[in-house]
N, C-alpha and C positions, 0 to 999 in steps of 0.2 A: 730361573729364567726358562721360558718355554715359548716356542713359536708355534702357532696353529698350523701354518702352512709353509712348507719348504719345497720350492720347485727348482730343479736343476735344468738349465737351458743348454749350456755348452761346457765341455770338459776337455782339458788337455793335460797330459802327464809328461813332465820333464824329469830328468835325472840329475841329482847333485852328487858330484864326486868329491868326497871329503879331502881335506888337506892332508898332505904327507910330508915327510922330511924333505922331499925333492920338489914337490909342486904345491901351489896354492889350490884351494878348492875351485872347481869349475863346473860348468853346465854341459850336459849332453841333452840338447833340445830336440823335442819332437817337431815334426814339420806339418802335422795335420791334426785335426780334432779327433778325439776318441768318441765314437758313437757307443752309447750304452744300451745294451739289451735290457729288457724289463727286470730280470733277476739281478743284474749287476747294479742297475740304478737303485733298486730296492735295498741292496746291500749297503751301498754308499749312503743313502738317506737314513737308513737305520743307524749306522755308525755316527753320523752327524747328530741325529736326534738324541742318541744315547749320551754323546759327549756333552751336549748342551744341558742335559738334565742333571749332570753331576756337579752340584753346587760347590764341592770342595776342590774342583779342578777347572771349573769354567768361570772366568772373571770378566767383568766389564772393565774396559780400559778407556783411554781417551786418545784421540789422534794428536800426536805431538809434532811429527815431522811432515810438513805440508810443502816442502821445497820442491823445486823442479827435479825430476828424476827420482823422486821418492816413491815408495809403494803407493801412497795416497795419490800421487800425481798420475801414476799409470792405471790405478784401479777406479778412480772417481767416475770416469765415464765409460767404463769397460762394457756396460750393458748396451751402449748406443753404437758400438763399433761394428764394422762389417767383419767378415771372416778374416781377411788379411790383417787388418789392424788388431783384431783380437789375438791372432797368433803372434804378431810382432810384440805386442805389449806383454803377453804371457812370457815370452822369452826374456824380456827385460826384467820382469818380476823374478824369474828364475835366476837371472844373473845377480840380482840384489840378494837373493837367498844365498847364493854361492859366496858372494863377497862377505856375508855375515859369518861365514864359517871360518873364523880366524885361528881356531885351535884344532889340533889333531884329535882332541877328546870329543869334538863335535862331529858325530858320524854323518856321512852322506846318506842318501836315500832317494826317495821319490818326492817330487813336489807336484801336487794335483791342484791345478788352477780351475776354479769353477765360476762361471757366470750364472748367477742364481737370483731368485727372489725369495725373500722371507716375509711372510704376511703381505705379499704383493709389493714389497719395497725392493728396489734394485739393490743387489748385494753382490759382493765378491767373497768367495770362500777359498782359502788356500789351506791345503793339508800337507804337512811335512811328515813323512813316514821314515823313521830312523832305522832303515834296514841295514843289517850287517852283511848279509850274503849278497853276492853279485846277481843282479837281475838285468835282463836285456829287454829294452823297450823296442817292440817290433810293430811299427805302424800303428794299427788300431787294436793292439793286443790288450783289450780291457780286462782280460783275465787277471792282469796284475792287481786290479782292485780286489778281486775275490781272494787272490793269494795273500794280499796285504791284510785284509780284515777278517778272513775266515781261517787263516792258518792256526793250528794248535799252538805253534810257537809265536805268540803274539809279540809284536815289536812295539816300542813306544812311538807315539805320534803326537803331533801338535796341530792345532787348528787356529787360524786367524780369520776373523769375519769383519768386513766393513759394510755397513748398511747406510744407504742414503735415504734418510727418513723424511727429508724436506726437499723435494726436487726443484723448488723455486729458488734455492740458494745453494752456493758452493762453499759457504763459510764452514768453519770448523764445527760450529754448533748444529749444523745440518746433518752430521754424520754420527753414527754410533759404531763403536768398535768393541770386539770381544776376543778373548784368547782362551783356548783350552790347552792345558799342558798335562799330558798323561803321566808325566814323571814328577809332578808336583806333590809334595806332602806338607802337612801343617808344620813340620819341623824346619822347613825352609823359609827364608825371609821373602823370597821373590820367585817369580816364574823365570823361565830360561830367558835371560836378557838378550842373548844373540838372536833369538827368534822374534820376540815381541818388540824389542827396542831397536836392535841393529838392523833387522830385516824389515819389519812392518812399520817401524817408526811410531809405535804406540807407547803409552805411558801407563804405569800402574800406580802413580803417586796419589791419585784421588780415589783409589779403591778402598772402601771402608772395611771390607772383609779382611784384606791384608793388613790394614792399619790396626784393627782390633787384635788380630793375632800377633802381630809384631810388637805392639806396645806391651802386652802382658809378658811376652818373652824377654824384651829388653829390660823391663822393670824388674822381673824376677832375677835375671842375670846380674843386674846392677846391685840388687839387695844381697845376693849370694857373694858377690865379689868385694863388697865394700862395708857392709854392716857386720861388725865383729860379734856382737852379742847374739847368741842363738835365739833367745826368746824374742828379741826384736825382729830378727829375720822371720821367725815363724809368724808373728803377728802381722807383719807387713804383707807377706804373701797370702795370708788368710784374708786380710782386708781387701786386697784387689780382686781376689777370686769371689769374695762375697759381693763386691760391687758389680762385678760382671754378671754373676748368677741372679742376684736378688734385687738390685736397684731397678726401680721403675723408670729411671731416667735413661733415655735412649742415646744420650750424648756422652762421650768420653772426653774428659778434660785432663790431659796429662799433668798440667801445672798444679792441679788441685792436690797432688800428692807431695808437693815440695815441702810442706810443713813437717812431714814425717822424717825428713833428713836434717832438720835444723839442729837437733840435739847432738848429732854426731859430726856436725860441721861439713856435711856432704852436699849442701845445696848447690854450690858451684859445679861440683862434679856431676850432679844429677842433671843440671841444665846442659852441661857440655856433652855428656855421654848419652843422655836419653831425650830430653826435651827438644834438643836441636834437630832431631830426626823426625819430629811430628808437628802437625799444625796445632794451632791453639785448641781446637776441638774437632771431633769427627763423630759421625754416627756409629753407634755400637752395632756390629754385625757378628753374631756368635757362631756363624757357620763353621769356622775352622777350629774353634776353641771348645766346642761342646764336650768332646772327649777329655780334653785336658782339665776341664773344670770338674770332672768326676773323680779326679785324683789329685793329690798334693805331693810335693817333694820338698825336702829340706836338705841344704848343704851342711853336713856335719863337719867335714874337714875339706881341705883342698882336694882330697882324693876320694871322698866318700859322700854319696848322696842317698837318702832314704826316700822311697816313693811308695805310695799306697793310697787307700781310701782316705778322704779328708778327715773323717771323724776319728781315725786312728793317728794319722801323721800329725794332725794339728793338736793332739793331746800329748805328744812326746815331750819329754823333758831331758835336758842335758845338764849334767852337773860336773864341774871341774873339781879336781882334788883339793884346791884351796878354798872352796866354798863350804866352810865348816857348818854353817847353819843348815844349808840344804842337805849336806851329808848326814847330819844328825837326824833330820826329818826322814830322809830315805831309810836309814837304819831302822828307825821306829816303824816305818811302813812295812819293811821286810819282815821284821819280827812279828808284826800283827797280821802278816800274810795278805796285805793289801796290794802287793806288787805282783802282777801277773808274769812279767818277764823283765829281766835285767840284762842289758848289753853293756859290756865293758870294753873300751877301746884303749889299748896300751900304745905308748910311743917308745921309741928306742933310738939309739945313735945311728942305726942303719936307715932311718927315715927322717932326716933333719927337716924336710919340708912340710912335715905334718902340721896341719893347721890347728891352733889351739886358741881358745878364748881366755887367755890368761889374765887379761885386764879386767875381766868380769868377776871381781872378788866381793866377798861380804865379810 
């Protein structure tokens, strides 16, 4: 995602005081606009543009909460307000942010509310900077922005954007919304819900980037936790990664994998634990999974997982002591020096939870 032109019109900075054991989160509101000098404005624009360009942390969302007193309600006409109304609505937006901080693990910080235009479309940008140290907001002390974004000890921050792309209508489809989460990684299933959902009233349910990432993780976890046979686990995880990497089809159909669980009687569990979390199909977006597709992992036991390049991991074999045919073949390969490495895993009474594929006998 890239915008050709970002113009900052008005800025105000409020402070969010995080929740403590004694007090709920609350707002310390500014009473006037913050005028940006050219250097400060350039710093702010650069950081916004940089965030938007990071595809693994910047996500298109949808507006879900359009009720009275929601972020959408306060922001939808913010560009048309006079100074007093802008100040008043920015305080209400800050109070929404404070109300979303329901846990002490959600740090307070600064909330920057920006009346802007993106590609000449009326927009509202909010930036939440998760500062740990105490900062004092002093009138028009915009040096806070420089401290915030140029400090060597960079803090995490989040950005929400609401764009009114069709000024003829106030319907949901006339708005675009986006969220940047500096703390998001592909190992997580979602962005920070307190920010995008509880505060902004946005939804990530229709984001194909997250769906693509979450489905392969949910599928792999289900296979590791339910398919007992090592070889079957290996083949299933190889199959879905090959589909992601090589299939020319740009649609992911989670139900198409159901047949692979029929033999083990896992169809019902697959529907309950995996399929129920996803739509019938969605567009494949590999932005978050590119790195994961370059390596494979296999759950050997409940306590041991092997990860590495696909061509190595996908050719691993596991042999249980009671698999006599495979053992004889292995001995022959060892004697003929066809085995490069041999890993032996022993179980004992001190480790009763050790996972074994005992039922896979020959």
